[in-house]
Structures are given as structure tokens and as C-alpha cells.
TIRO-2110 file (N, C-alpha, C; in Angstrom, 1 decimal):
// TIRO-2110
1.0, -1.5, 0.1, N, 1, A
0.0, 0.0, 0.1, CA, 1, A
1.0, 1.4, 0.1, C, 1, A
0.6, 2.1, -0.9, N, 2, A
1.4, 3.5, -0.9, CA, 2, A
1.2, 4.0, 0.1, C, 2, A
2.2, 4.5, 0.6, N, 3, A
2.2, 5.7, 1.9, CA, 3, A
2.0, 7.4, 1.5, C, 3, A
1.6, 8.1, 2.3, N, 4, A
1.4, 9.8, 1.6, CA, 4, A
2.8, 10.3, 1.3, C, 4, A
3.8, 9.8, 1.8, N, 5, A
5.1, 10.8, 1.2, CA, 5, A
5.2, 10.1, -0.2, C, 5, A
5.1, 8.4, -0.1, N, 6, A
5.2, 8.5, -1.2, CA, 6, A
4.3, 9.1, -2.7, C, 6, A
3.2, 9.0, -2.2, N, 7, A
2.2, 9.8, -3.4, CA, 7, A
2.6, 11.4, -3.6, C, 7, A
3.1, 12.1, -2.3, N, 8, A
3.5, 13.5, -2.6, CA, 8, A
4.4, 13.4, -3.6, C, 8, A
5.7, 12.5, -3.3, N, 9, A
6.3, 12.8, -3.9, CA, 9, A
6.7, 12.7, -5.6, C, 9, A
5.3, 11.5, -5.9, N, 10, A
5.2, 11.1, -7.0, CA, 10, A
4.4, 12.3, -8.1, C, 10, A
3.7, 13.2, -6.9, N, 11, A
3.1, 14.3, -7.5, CA, 11, A
4.2, 15.5, -7.8, C, 11, A
5.2, 15.6, -7.1, N, 12, A
5.9, 16.8, -7.2, CA, 12, A
7.2, 16.3, -8.3, C, 12, A
7.1, 15.1, -8.2, N, 13, A
8.0, 14.7, -9.5, CA, 13, A
7.1, 14.9, -11.1, C, 13, A
5.8, 14.9, -11.0, N, 14, A
5.0, 14.7, -11.7, CA, 14, A
4.5, 16.2, -12.6, C, 14, A
4.4, 17.5, -11.4, N, 15, A
4.9, 18.5, -11.6, CA, 15, A
5.8, 19.1, -12.4, C, 15, A
6.9, 18.5, -11.9, N, 16, A
8.4, 19.1, -12.4, CA, 16, A
8.1, 18.8, -13.9, C, 16, A
8.0, 17.6, -14.3, N, 17, A
7.9, 17.2, -15.4, CA, 17, A
7.1, 18.0, -16.3, C, 17, A
6.0, 18.3, -15.7, N, 18, A
5.0, 19.1, -16.0, CA, 18, A
5.6, 20.5, -16.7, C, 18, A
6.7, 20.7, -15.8, N, 19, A
6.5, 22.2, -15.4, CA, 19, A
7.9, 22.5, -17.0, C, 19, A
8.9, 21.2, -17.0, N, 20, A
9.6, 21.0, -18.0, CA, 20, A
9.1, 21.3, -19.7, C, 20, A
7.8, 20.1, -19.3, N, 21, A
7.3, 20.1, -20.8, CA, 21, A
6.7, 21.7, -21.3, C, 21, A
6.0, 22.4, -20.4, N, 22, A
5.7, 23.8, -20.5, CA, 22, A
6.5, 24.6, -20.7, C, 22, A
7.8, 24.4, -20.0, N, 23, A
8.8, 25.6, -20.4, CA, 23, A
9.3, 24.9, -22.0, C, 23, A
9.4, 23.8, -22.6, N, 24, A
9.8, 23.5, -23.6, CA, 24, A
9.0, 23.9, -24.5, C, 24, A
7.6, 24.0, -24.6, N, 25, A
6.5, 24.1, -25.4, CA, 25, A
6.7, 25.8, -25.6, C, 25, A
6.7, 26.2, -24.0, N, 26, A
6.7, 28.3, -24.2, CA, 26, A
8.1, 28.3, -25.1, C, 26, A
9.3, 27.6, -25.2, N, 27, A
10.2, 28.3, -26.1, CA, 27, A
10.1, 28.0, -27.4, C, 27, A
9.5, 26.8, -27.8, N, 28, A
9.2, 26.6, -29.3, CA, 28, A
8.2, 27.6, -29.8, C, 28, A
7.3, 28.0, -28.9, N, 29, A
6.3, 29.1, -29.0, CA, 29, A
7.0, 30.2, -29.6, C, 29, A
7.9, 31.0, -28.2, N, 30, A
8.3, 32.2, -28.7, CA, 30, A
9.0, 32.3, -29.6, C, 30, A
9.7, 30.8, -30.1, N, 31, A
10.9, 30.9, -31.2, CA, 31, A
10.2, 31.1, -32.6, C, 31, A
8.8, 30.6, -32.9, N, 32, A
7.8, 30.9, -33.5, CA, 32, A
7.4, 32.1, -34.1, C, 32, A
7.0, 32.9, -32.5, N, 33, A
6.7, 34.0, -32.5, CA, 33, A
7.8, 35.2, -33.4, C, 33, A
9.1, 34.9, -32.6, N, 34, A
10.5, 35.6, -33.1, CA, 34, A
10.3, 35.6, -34.7, C, 34, A
10.1, 34.2, -34.9, N, 35, A
10.4, 34.2, -36.3, CA, 35, A
9.9, 35.3, -37.4, C, 35, A
8.3, 35.0, -36.9, N, 36, A
7.2, 35.9, -37.4, CA, 36, A
7.4, 37.0, -37.7, C, 36, A
7.7, 37.6, -36.4, N, 37, A
7.8, 39.3, -36.2, CA, 37, A
9.1, 39.3, -37.1, C, 37, A
10.3, 38.6, -37.0, N, 38, A
11.2, 39.3, -38.2, CA, 38, A
10.8, 38.7, -39.6, C, 38, A
10.2, 38.2, -39.7, N, 39, A
9.6, 38.0, -41.1, CA, 39, A
8.8, 39.0, -41.6, C, 39, A
7.9, 39.7, -40.6, N, 40, A
7.0, 40.6, -41.4, CA, 40, A
7.5, 42.2, -40.6, C, 40, A
8.8, 42.1, -40.6, N, 41, A
9.1, 43.3, -40.3, CA, 41, A
8.6, 44.2, -38.6, C, 41, A
8.4, 43.3, -37.6, N, 42, A
7.3, 43.7, -36.9, CA, 42, A
8.3, 43.7, -35.5, C, 42, A
7.9, 44.7, -34.3, N, 43, A
8.8, 44.3, -33.3, CA, 43, A
8.2, 44.0, -31.8, C, 43, A
8.3, 44.0, -30.6, N, 44, A
7.6, 43.3, -29.4, CA, 44, A
6.6, 45.3, -29.2, C, 44, A
7.2, 46.6, -29.6, N, 45, A
6.4, 47.5, -29.3, CA, 45, A
5.0, 47.7, -30.4, C, 45, A
5.2, 47.1, -31.1, N, 46, A
4.2, 46.8, -32.1, CA, 46, A
3.5, 46.5, -31.8, C, 46, A
3.3, 45.0, -31.3, N, 47, A
2.5, 43.8, -30.5, CA, 47, A
2.1, 44.9, -29.1, C, 47, A
2.7, 45.3, -28.5, N, 48, A
2.2, 46.0, -27.3, CA, 48, A
1.3, 47.4, -28.0, C, 48, A
1.7, 47.9, -28.9, N, 49, A
0.6, 49.0, -29.0, CA, 49, A
-0.7, 48.7, -29.9, C, 49, A
-0.7, 47.3, -30.7, N, 50, A
-1.9, 46.9, -30.8, CA, 50, A
-2.8, 46.0, -29.7, C, 50, A
-2.1, 45.8, -28.9, N, 51, A
-2.8, 45.3, -27.4, CA, 51, A
-3.3, 46.8, -26.7, C, 51, A
-2.7, 47.6, -26.5, N, 52, A
-3.4, 48.8, -26.3, CA, 52, A
-4.7, 49.2, -26.5, C, 52, A
-4.4, 49.4, -28.1, N, 53, A
-5.3, 49.6, -28.8, CA, 53, A
-6.8, 48.6, -28.6, C, 53, A
-6.2, 47.6, -28.8, N, 54, A
-7.8, 46.5, -28.5, CA, 54, A
-8.5, 46.7, -27.4, C, 54, A
-7.4, 46.5, -25.9, N, 55, A
-7.7, 47.0, -24.2, CA, 55, A
-8.4, 48.3, -24.9, C, 55, A
-8.5, 49.5, -25.1, N, 56, A
-9.3, 50.7, -25.1, CA, 56, A
-10.5, 50.2, -25.3, C, 56, A
-11.4, 51.7, -25.0, N, 57, A
-12.9, 51.5, -25.6, CA, 57, A
-13.1, 51.6, -27.4, C, 57, A
-14.0, 50.7, -27.8, N, 58, A
-14.2, 50.7, -29.0, CA, 58, A
-14.4, 52.5, -29.7, C, 58, A
-13.2, 52.8, -30.5, N, 59, A
-13.2, 53.8, -31.3, CA, 59, A
-14.4, 54.0, -32.1, C, 59, A
-14.4, 55.5, -32.6, N, 60, A
-16.1, 55.5, -33.3, CA, 60, A
-15.3, 55.7, -34.7, C, 60, A
-16.3, 55.5, -36.2, N, 61, A
-15.8, 55.4, -37.4, CA, 61, A
-14.4, 56.5, -37.7, C, 61, A
-14.3, 57.6, -37.3, N, 62, A
-13.6, 58.8, -37.4, CA, 62, A
-12.1, 58.4, -36.9, C, 62, A
-12.0, 58.0, -35.8, N, 63, A
-10.6, 57.5, -35.0, CA, 63, A
-10.3, 56.1, -35.8, C, 63, A
-11.4, 55.1, -35.9, N, 64, A
-10.9, 54.2, -36.7, CA, 64, A
-10.5, 54.4, -37.9, C, 64, A
-10.7, 55.5, -38.8, N, 65, A
-10.3, 55.8, -40.3, CA, 65, A
-8.8, 56.3, -39.8, C, 65, A
-8.8, 57.3, -38.7, N, 66, A
-7.1, 57.6, -38.7, CA, 66, A
-6.2, 56.6, -38.5, C, 66, A
-6.7, 56.0, -37.4, N, 67, A
-6.0, 54.8, -36.9, CA, 67, A
-5.5, 53.8, -38.2, C, 67, A
-6.0, 53.8, -39.2, N, 68, A
-5.9, 52.8, -40.2, CA, 68, A
-4.9, 53.1, -41.2, C, 68, A
-5.1, 55.0, -40.9, N, 69, A
-4.3, 55.4, -41.9, CA, 69, A
-3.0, 55.6, -41.6, C, 69, A
-2.6, 55.7, -40.0, N, 70, A
-1.6, 56.0, -39.5, CA, 70, A
-0.7, 54.5, -38.9, C, 70, A
-1.6, 53.3, -39.6, N, 71, A
-0.9, 52.3, -38.8, CA, 71, A
0.5, 51.7, -39.6, C, 71, A
-0.1, 52.2, -41.0, N, 72, A
1.4, 52.1, -41.3, CA, 72, A
2.2, 53.4, -42.2, C, 72, A
3.1, 53.8, -41.4, N, 73, A
4.2, 55.3, -41.9, CA, 73, A
5.1, 54.9, -42.9, C, 73, A
5.5, 53.5, -42.8, N, 74, A
6.4, 53.7, -44.1, CA, 74, A
6.4, 52.5, -44.9, C, 74, A
6.9, 52.1, -46.1, N, 75, A
6.9, 51.3, -46.4, CA, 75, A
7.5, 50.8, -47.8, C, 75, A
8.3, 49.7, -48.0, N, 76, A
9.4, 49.4, -49.1, CA, 76, A
8.8, 49.4, -49.9, C, 76, A
9.1, 50.2, -51.3, N, 77, A
8.0, 49.9, -52.6, CA, 77, A
8.6, 48.7, -53.4, C, 77, A
9.8, 47.8, -52.8, N, 78, A
10.2, 46.8, -54.0, CA, 78, A
9.9, 45.9, -53.2, C, 78, A
9.6, 45.3, -52.2, N, 79, A
9.3, 44.1, -51.1, CA, 79, A
7.6, 44.4, -50.8, C, 79, A
7.1, 45.7, -50.4, N, 80, A
5.7, 45.9, -49.9, CA, 80, A
5.8, 45.8, -48.6, C, 80, A
6.7, 45.3, -47.9, N, 81, A
7.1, 45.3, -46.5, CA, 81, A
6.6, 46.7, -45.6, C, 81, A
6.0, 47.1, -44.9, N, 82, A
6.0, 48.2, -44.2, CA, 82, A
6.1, 48.2, -42.6, C, 82, A
6.1, 49.4, -42.1, N, 83, A
6.6, 49.9, -40.8, CA, 83, A
5.8, 50.8, -40.4, C, 83, A
5.7, 50.8, -38.8, N, 84, A
4.9, 52.1, -38.2, CA, 84, A
5.5, 53.3, -37.6, C, 84, A
7.0, 52.7, -37.8, N, 85, A
7.8, 53.8, -37.1, CA, 85, A
7.8, 54.0, -35.9, C, 85, A
7.6, 52.5, -35.4, N, 86, A
7.8, 52.6, -33.5, CA, 86, A
8.6, 51.4, -33.7, C, 86, A
8.8, 51.3, -32.3, N, 87, A
10.0, 50.4, -32.1, CA, 87, A
11.2, 50.0, -33.3, C, 87, A
12.1, 48.6, -32.9, N, 88, A
13.1, 48.4, -34.0, CA, 88, A
12.8, 48.8, -35.3, C, 88, A
13.5, 49.3, -36.2, N, 89, A
13.3, 49.8, -37.6, CA, 89, A
13.8, 48.6, -38.3, C, 89, A
13.4, 48.0, -39.3, N, 90, A
13.5, 47.0, -40.3, CA, 90, A
14.6, 47.5, -40.9, C, 90, A
15.6, 45.7, -41.3, N, 91, A
16.3, 46.2, -42.3, CA, 91, A
16.7, 47.1, -43.1, C, 91, A
15.7, 47.1, -44.0, N, 92, A
15.5, 47.6, -45.5, CA, 92, A
15.3, 49.1, -45.2, C, 92, A
15.2, 49.6, -43.8, N, 93, A
14.9, 51.4, -43.8, CA, 93, A
16.0, 51.7, -42.4, C, 93, A
16.4, 50.9, -41.8, N, 94, A
17.5, 50.6, -40.5, CA, 94, A
18.5, 52.2, -40.6, C, 94, A
19.1, 51.8, -42.0, N, 95, A
20.5, 52.5, -42.3, CA, 95, A
20.1, 53.8, -43.3, C, 95, A
18.9, 54.0, -43.8, N, 96, A
18.6, 55.3, -44.4, CA, 96, A
18.3, 56.5, -43.5, C, 96, A
19.2, 57.8, -44.1, N, 97, A
19.2, 58.7, -43.5, CA, 97, A
17.7, 59.6, -43.4, C, 97, A
17.5, 59.6, -44.7, N, 98, A
16.2, 60.7, -45.3, CA, 98, A
14.8, 59.3, -45.3, C, 98, A
14.3, 59.2, -44.8, N, 99, A
13.4, 58.3, -44.9, CA, 99, A
12.1, 58.6, -45.3, C, 99, A
11.8, 60.0, -45.9, N, 100, A
10.6, 60.6, -46.3, CA, 100, A
10.5, 59.7, -47.8, C, 100, A
11.0, 59.4, -48.2, N, 101, A
11.0, 58.9, -49.8, CA, 101, A
10.1, 57.0, -49.1, C, 101, A
10.2, 56.8, -48.0, N, 102, A
9.4, 55.7, -47.7, CA, 102, A
8.0, 55.8, -47.0, C, 102, A
8.0, 57.1, -47.0, N, 103, A
6.4, 57.6, -46.2, CA, 103, A
5.4, 57.0, -47.2, C, 103, A
4.3, 56.6, -46.7, N, 104, A
3.2, 56.1, -47.0, CA, 104, A
2.2, 57.6, -47.4, C, 104, A
1.5, 57.5, -48.6, N, 105, A
0.9, 59.0, -48.6, CA, 105, A
-0.3, 58.5, -47.6, C, 105, A
-0.4, 60.0, -46.8, N, 106, A
-1.6, 60.2, -45.9, CA, 106, A
-2.8, 60.1, -46.8, C, 106, A
-3.6, 59.3, -46.4, N, 107, A
-4.9, 59.0, -46.9, CA, 107, A
-6.3, 59.2, -45.8, C, 107, A
-5.7, 59.9, -44.5, N, 108, A
-6.5, 59.9, -43.2, CA, 108, A
-7.8, 61.0, -44.0, C, 108, A
-7.8, 62.0, -44.6, N, 109, A
-8.7, 62.8, -44.8, CA, 109, A
-10.0, 62.1, -45.7, C, 109, A
-9.7, 61.5, -46.5, N, 110, A
-10.2, 60.8, -47.7, CA, 110, A
-11.1, 59.7, -46.4, C, 110, A
-10.5, 58.6, -45.9, N, 111, A
-10.7, 57.8, -44.9, CA, 111, A
-11.8, 57.8, -44.1, C, 111, A
-11.4, 59.3, -43.4, N, 112, A
-12.4, 60.0, -42.6, CA, 112, A
-13.7, 60.8, -43.2, C, 112, A
-13.8, 61.1, -44.5, N, 113, A
-14.8, 61.1, -44.8, CA, 113, A
-15.8, 60.2, -45.2, C, 113, A
-14.4, 59.4, -46.1, N, 114, A
-15.7, 58.1, -46.4, CA, 114, A
-16.5, 57.4, -45.2, C, 114, A
-15.5, 57.3, -44.1, N, 115, A
-16.0, 56.4, -43.0, CA, 115, A
-17.6, 57.0, -42.1, C, 115, A
-17.4, 58.4, -42.1, N, 116, A
-18.3, 59.5, -42.0, CA, 116, A
-19.8, 59.4, -42.8, C, 116, A
-19.6, 59.4, -44.4, N, 117, A
-20.3, 58.8, -45.3, CA, 117, A
-21.2, 57.9, -44.9, C, 117, A
-20.5, 56.6, -44.7, N, 118, A
-20.9, 55.3, -44.5, CA, 118, A
-21.9, 55.2, -43.0, C, 118, A
-21.5, 55.9, -42.1, N, 119, A
-22.3, 55.8, -40.8, CA, 119, A
-23.5, 56.7, -41.3, C, 119, A
-23.4, 57.6, -41.8, N, 120, A
-24.8, 58.7, -42.0, CA, 120, A
-25.7, 57.8, -43.2, C, 120, A
-24.9, 56.8, -43.7, N, 121, A
-26.1, 56.3, -44.6, CA, 121, A
-26.3, 54.9, -44.3, C, 121, A
-26.1, 54.3, -43.2, N, 122, A
-26.5, 53.3, -42.0, CA, 122, A
-27.4, 53.9, -41.2, C, 122, A
-27.4, 55.3, -41.0, N, 123, A
-28.2, 55.6, -39.7, CA, 123, A
-29.4, 56.4, -40.5, C, 123, A
-29.6, 56.5, -42.0, N, 124, A
-30.5, 57.1, -42.6, CA, 124, A
-31.4, 56.1, -42.6, C, 124, A
-32.8, 56.6, -42.2, N, 125, A
-33.9, 55.7, -42.3, CA, 125, A
-35.1, 55.7, -43.5, C, 125, A
-35.3, 55.3, -44.3, N, 126, A
-36.4, 55.4, -45.1, CA, 126, A
-37.8, 56.0, -44.0, C, 126, A
-38.1, 57.0, -44.5, N, 127, A
-39.3, 57.1, -43.8, CA, 127, A
-40.4, 56.5, -44.6, C, 127, A
-41.5, 56.5, -43.9, N, 128, A
-42.7, 55.4, -44.5, CA, 128, A
-43.5, 56.5, -45.3, C, 128, A
-44.2, 56.1, -46.5, N, 129, A
-45.3, 57.2, -47.2, CA, 129, A
-46.3, 57.4, -46.4, C, 129, A
-46.6, 58.5, -46.6, N, 130, A
-48.2, 58.9, -46.0, CA, 130, A
-49.1, 57.8, -46.5, C, 130, A
-50.3, 57.8, -45.7, N, 131, A
-51.7, 57.3, -46.0, CA, 131, A
-52.4, 57.9, -46.7, C, 131, A
-52.9, 57.8, -47.6, N, 132, A
-53.6, 58.5, -48.8, CA, 132, A
-55.4, 57.8, -48.5, C, 132, A
-55.5, 56.7, -49.0, N, 133, A
-56.5, 55.9, -48.8, CA, 133, A
-57.2, 55.1, -48.1, C, 133, A
-58.2, 54.5, -47.6, N, 134, A
-58.4, 53.7, -46.0, CA, 134, A
-60.2, 53.4, -46.7, C, 134, A
-59.7, 51.8, -46.7, N, 135, A
-60.9, 51.1, -46.6, CA, 135, A
-61.6, 51.2, -45.3, C, 135, A
-63.3, 52.0, -45.4, N, 136, A
-63.6, 51.9, -44.0, CA, 136, A
-64.2, 50.9, -43.8, C, 136, A
-64.4, 49.7, -44.4, N, 137, A
-64.9, 48.3, -44.0, CA, 137, A
-63.4, 47.7, -42.8, C, 137, A
-62.4, 47.7, -43.5, N, 138, A
-61.6, 46.8, -42.9, CA, 138, A
-60.6, 47.8, -42.2, C, 138, A
-60.4, 49.2, -42.6, N, 139, A
-59.4, 50.0, -41.8, CA, 139, A
-58.0, 49.8, -42.4, C, 139, A
-58.0, 49.0, -44.0, N, 140, A
-56.6, 48.9, -44.6, CA, 140, A
-56.5, 50.1, -45.0, C, 140, A
-55.2, 50.5, -45.4, N, 141, A
-54.9, 51.9, -45.7, CA, 141, A
-54.0, 51.5, -46.9, C, 141, A
-53.8, 52.6, -48.0, N, 142, A
-52.8, 52.3, -49.1, CA, 142, A
-52.2, 54.1, -49.3, C, 142, A
-51.0, 54.4, -49.4, N, 143, A
-50.3, 55.4, -49.8, CA, 143, A
-50.6, 56.2, -51.5, C, 143, A
-51.0, 54.9, -52.2, N, 144, A
-51.5, 55.2, -53.4, CA, 144, A
-50.1, 55.4, -54.3, C, 144, A
-49.3, 54.7, -54.0, N, 145, A
-48.1, 53.9, -54.7, CA, 145, A
-47.9, 52.9, -54.7, C, 145, A
-47.1, 52.2, -55.6, N, 146, A
-46.7, 50.8, -55.5, CA, 146, A
-48.0, 50.0, -56.1, C, 146, A
-48.3, 48.7, -55.8, N, 147, A
-49.1, 47.6, -55.8, CA, 147, A
-50.7, 48.3, -55.6, C, 147, A
-51.8, 48.1, -56.5, N, 148, A
-52.8, 48.3, -55.9, CA, 148, A
-53.8, 47.4, -55.0, C, 148, A
-54.0, 47.9, -53.9, N, 149, A
-55.0, 46.9, -53.3, CA, 149, A
-56.2, 46.2, -53.9, C, 149, A
-56.7, 45.4, -53.7, N, 150, A
-58.0, 44.9, -54.3, CA, 150, A
-59.0, 45.7, -53.9, C, 150, A
-59.2, 45.9, -52.4, N, 151, A
-60.2, 46.9, -52.0, CA, 151, A
-60.6, 48.3, -53.2, C, 151, A
-59.6, 48.6, -53.5, N, 152, A
-59.5, 49.9, -54.4, CA, 152, A
-59.2, 49.6, -55.8, C, 152, A
-58.9, 48.6, -56.1, N, 153, A
-58.4, 48.3, -57.5, CA, 153, A
-59.6, 48.3, -58.7, C, 153, A
-60.7, 47.9, -58.2, N, 154, A
-61.7, 48.0, -59.0, CA, 154, A
-62.6, 49.4, -59.2, C, 154, A
-62.3, 50.0, -58.3, N, 155, A
-63.1, 51.5, -58.0, CA, 155, A
-62.9, 52.4, -58.7, C, 155, A
-64.1, 53.3, -59.5, N, 156, A
-63.8, 54.0, -60.4, CA, 156, A
-63.3, 55.5, -59.9, C, 156, A
-64.0, 55.6, -59.3, N, 157, A
-63.9, 56.7, -58.4, CA, 157, A
-63.5, 56.5, -57.2, C, 157, A
-62.1, 57.0, -56.9, N, 158, A
-61.4, 56.5, -55.3, CA, 158, A
-61.7, 57.6, -54.8, C, 158, A
-62.5, 58.9, -55.0, N, 159, A
-62.3, 59.7, -53.9, CA, 159, A
-63.2, 59.6, -52.3, C, 159, A
-64.1, 58.5, -52.9, N, 160, A
-64.7, 58.2, -51.8, CA, 160, A
-63.6, 57.2, -50.6, C, 160, A
-62.5, 56.7, -51.2, N, 161, A
-61.7, 56.3, -50.2, CA, 161, A
-60.6, 57.1, -49.4, C, 161, A
-60.5, 58.4, -49.9, N, 162, A
-59.5, 59.5, -49.7, CA, 162, A
-59.9, 59.5, -48.1, C, 162, A
-58.6, 59.8, -47.3, N, 163, A
-58.7, 60.3, -45.9, CA, 163, A
-59.2, 61.6, -45.7, C, 163, A
-59.9, 61.8, -44.5, N, 164, A
-60.1, 63.1, -44.6, CA, 164, A
-59.5, 64.1, -44.8, C, 164, A
-59.6, 65.3, -44.9, N, 165, A
-58.9, 66.1, -45.2, CA, 165, A
-58.3, 66.6, -43.7, C, 165, A
-59.0, 66.6, -42.7, N, 166, A
-58.4, 67.1, -41.4, CA, 166, A
-57.5, 66.0, -40.8, C, 166, A
-57.1, 64.6, -41.3, N, 167, A
-56.2, 63.8, -41.2, CA, 167, A
-55.3, 63.6, -42.1, C, 167, A
-55.3, 64.2, -43.2, N, 168, A
-54.6, 63.7, -44.2, CA, 168, A
-53.5, 64.5, -44.3, C, 168, A
-52.5, 64.6, -44.5, N, 169, A
-51.5, 66.3, -44.4, CA, 169, A
-51.5, 66.5, -45.6, C, 169, A
-51.2, 68.1, -46.2, N, 170, A
-50.9, 68.7, -47.1, CA, 170, A
-50.5, 68.2, -48.6, C, 170, A
-49.1, 67.6, -48.2, N, 171, A
-48.4, 67.1, -49.5, CA, 171, A
-49.8, 65.5, -49.5, C, 171, A
-49.9, 64.6, -48.6, N, 172, A
-50.5, 63.8, -48.8, CA, 172, A
-52.0, 63.9, -49.9, C, 172, A
-52.2, 65.4, -49.8, N, 173, A
-53.8, 65.6, -50.5, CA, 173, A
-53.1, 66.0, -51.5, C, 173, A
-52.2, 66.8, -51.8, N, 174, A
-51.7, 66.9, -52.6, CA, 174, A
-51.4, 65.9, -54.0, C, 174, A
-50.5, 64.7, -53.6, N, 175, A
-50.5, 63.5, -54.0, CA, 175, A
-51.7, 62.8, -54.8, C, 175, A
-52.7, 62.8, -53.5, N, 176, A
-54.0, 62.4, -53.8, CA, 176, A
-54.6, 62.9, -55.2, C, 176, A
-54.6, 64.2, -54.8, N, 177, A
-55.3, 64.9, -55.7, CA, 177, A
-54.9, 64.3, -57.3, C, 177, A
-53.3, 64.8, -57.3, N, 178, A
-52.7, 64.5, -58.7, CA, 178, A
-52.8, 63.0, -59.2, C, 178, A
-53.0, 62.0, -58.3, N, 179, A
-53.2, 60.6, -58.7, CA, 179, A
-54.4, 60.4, -59.1, C, 179, A
-55.6, 61.1, -58.4, N, 180, A
-56.8, 61.1, -59.2, CA, 180, A
-57.3, 61.7, -60.2, C, 180, A
-56.5, 62.7, -60.9, N, 181, A
-56.6, 63.5, -61.7, CA, 181, A
-56.2, 62.9, -62.6, C, 181, A
-54.8, 62.3, -62.6, N, 182, A
-54.3, 61.3, -63.7, CA, 182, A
-55.0, 60.3, -64.1, C, 182, A
-55.6, 59.5, -63.2, N, 183, A
-56.9, 58.3, -63.5, CA, 183, A
-57.9, 58.9, -63.8, C, 183, A
-58.7, 59.9, -63.8, N, 184, A
-59.7, 60.5, -64.5, CA, 184, A
-59.4, 61.0, -65.8, C, 184, A
-57.8, 61.3, -66.1, N, 185, A
-57.6, 61.5, -67.3, CA, 185, A
-57.3, 60.8, -68.3, C, 185, A
-57.2, 59.4, -67.8, N, 186, A
-56.5, 58.6, -68.4, CA, 186, A
-57.9, 57.6, -69.0, C, 186, A
-58.9, 57.9, -67.9, N, 187, A
-60.2, 57.1, -68.2, CA, 187, A
-60.9, 57.8, -69.3, C, 187, A
-60.9, 59.3, -68.9, N, 188, A
-61.5, 60.2, -70.3, CA, 188, A
-60.7, 59.7, -71.5, C, 188, A
-59.6, 59.8, -71.8, N, 189, A
-58.8, 59.4, -72.8, CA, 189, A
-59.2, 58.2, -73.3, C, 189, A
-59.3, 56.9, -72.6, N, 190, A
-59.8, 56.2, -72.9, CA, 190, A
-61.4, 55.9, -73.9, C, 190, A
-62.1, 56.2, -72.6, N, 191, A
-63.4, 56.7, -73.5, CA, 191, A
-63.6, 57.2, -74.5, C, 191, A
-62.7, 58.1, -75.1, N, 192, A
-62.7, 59.1, -75.9, CA, 192, A
-61.9, 58.1, -77.0, C, 192, A
-61.4, 57.5, -76.8, N, 193, A
-60.3, 56.8, -78.0, CA, 193, A
-61.5, 55.5, -78.5, C, 193, A
-62.4, 55.1, -77.1, N, 194, A
-63.3, 54.0, -77.6, CA, 194, A
-64.4, 54.4, -78.7, C, 194, A
-65.0, 55.6, -78.3, N, 195, A
-65.8, 56.3, -78.8, CA, 195, A
-65.6, 56.5, -80.6, C, 195, A
-64.1, 56.9, -80.5, N, 196, A
-64.0, 57.8, -82.1, CA, 196, A
-63.9, 55.8, -82.7, C, 196, A
-63.4, 55.1, -82.3, N, 197, A
-63.2, 54.0, -83.0, CA, 197, A
-64.8, 53.2, -83.0, C, 197, A
-65.3, 53.3, -82.6, N, 198, A
-66.7, 52.6, -82.4, CA, 198, A
-67.4, 53.5, -83.6, C, 198, A
-67.4, 54.9, -83.8, N, 199, A
-67.6, 55.8, -84.9, CA, 199, A
-67.2, 55.6, -86.0, C, 199, A
-65.7, 55.2, -85.8, N, 200, A
-65.5, 55.1, -87.4, CA, 200, A
-65.7, 53.6, -87.9, C, 200, A
-66.0, 52.8, -86.8, N, 201, A
-66.7, 51.3, -87.3, CA, 201, A
-68.1, 51.7, -88.4, C, 201, A
-68.6, 52.5, -87.2, N, 202, A
-70.2, 52.4, -87.9, CA, 202, A
-70.4, 53.6, -88.9, C, 202, A
-69.2, 54.7, -89.4, N, 203, A
-69.1, 55.0, -90.7, CA, 203, A
-68.7, 54.2, -91.8, C, 203, A
-67.7, 53.3, -91.3, N, 204, A
-67.4, 52.4, -92.8, CA, 204, A
-68.4, 51.1, -92.9, C, 204, A
-69.2, 50.9, -91.7, N, 205, A
-70.0, 50.1, -92.3, CA, 205, A
-70.9, 50.6, -92.9, C, 205, A
-72.1, 51.9, -93.0, N, 206, A
-72.9, 52.4, -93.6, CA, 206, A
-72.4, 52.4, -94.9, C, 206, A
-70.7, 53.0, -94.8, N, 207, A
-70.1, 53.3, -96.5, CA, 207, A
-70.5, 52.1, -97.4, C, 207, A
-70.5, 50.9, -96.6, N, 208, A
-70.5, 49.6, -97.3, CA, 208, A
-71.6, 49.2, -97.7, C, 208, A
END
């Protein structure tokens, strides 16, 4: 039967082994991270700056656009590698005295304007069309635009479905009047064409 001391010694041995494995895995991970940093010309300061921005409060569209524009300050036109200007300088710019030729064109103004325009577009809500007609039986309404509902589609005189002037805005009354006038004019024009066609047919039959 195992004693308490033997069990505790076994636990300590396992803990030491686990610590060694953890240290080995950490060293491997750190090696991979350092390799990636060197590959992308990044430094520890870049990582810390990125973590600091993530921990802060969520920026608005303007701040976000400015941050994106200022994230890359220098770029290598040959390889496309970039540098934020913070931390250890990468090899392609480290020995350059005049770094202005590596500066990235500042597009903060355009980016900010685009971000603000996008926000305004998202916040803009389409206003509903005012109701002009109403079915006195069911209470259903129609704005006079789009597909005509069945309860008014077959009506020749739609004025009886108009919402009262006290409840209808001036703009809605004007639209309703224009819609009704156009419908009436179209009906009269159709009736006139029909009568003219009928008259021509009668005259033609009389001549024969």
C-alpha cells in the first residue's frame, strides 16, 4: 500500500515534469513568434501598441479611419514590407538617413470622409409613405404608390376612399389629387378613343 510520502513525491515529480514540458513548449512558441516578427518586420513595441488599442474603448468611425491610415507609416516599394515607425526599425530602412521617400501617402482625410458618409447612410432610415386612401370596412390603408390593393383596384371613383382632409397632410392631399386627376384623365382619354373607334366602324359599315 502506497504511503502519503510516496504519493506526494510522485506528485512533485509529475509537477516538475509538467513544468519542464511547459517550458519547452513555451520556448518553441516564442521561437515561432520571433520568427514571424522578423519575417513581417515587426517588433515587440508593435505588438504592445496593438494590444493597447484593443484594450481601449471601441473607437468611432473617425478614430478608426485615422488609426488605419496611421498604422503604416513607411513602406518598402520593392518588397511591399511596411513599418509603423515605432520600435526597432527593419533592415530595409534601418540605415537610411532620409526616410521621407519611404513615407506612405496620407489618406486620413479621405478615409475619414468615407467613414462618416457610411455612418450617415447606415443611420438614415427610409421614411414611410403617408396614407392617402383607407377602406372604411376593414380600415386598411394605401399610400397611392406601388401595387394597388384589391379593395380599391376596381373602383372608378377613388375619392370616396380618401382619408379626410383633417387627418391627411397637405402633401398627401396634393399627391392624392394628382393621382386622382391622372386616373380620371386616363379614363376619359380611353373612353374618347373607344368612342372614336366605334364611330369609325359605324361610318365604315354605312359606306359598305
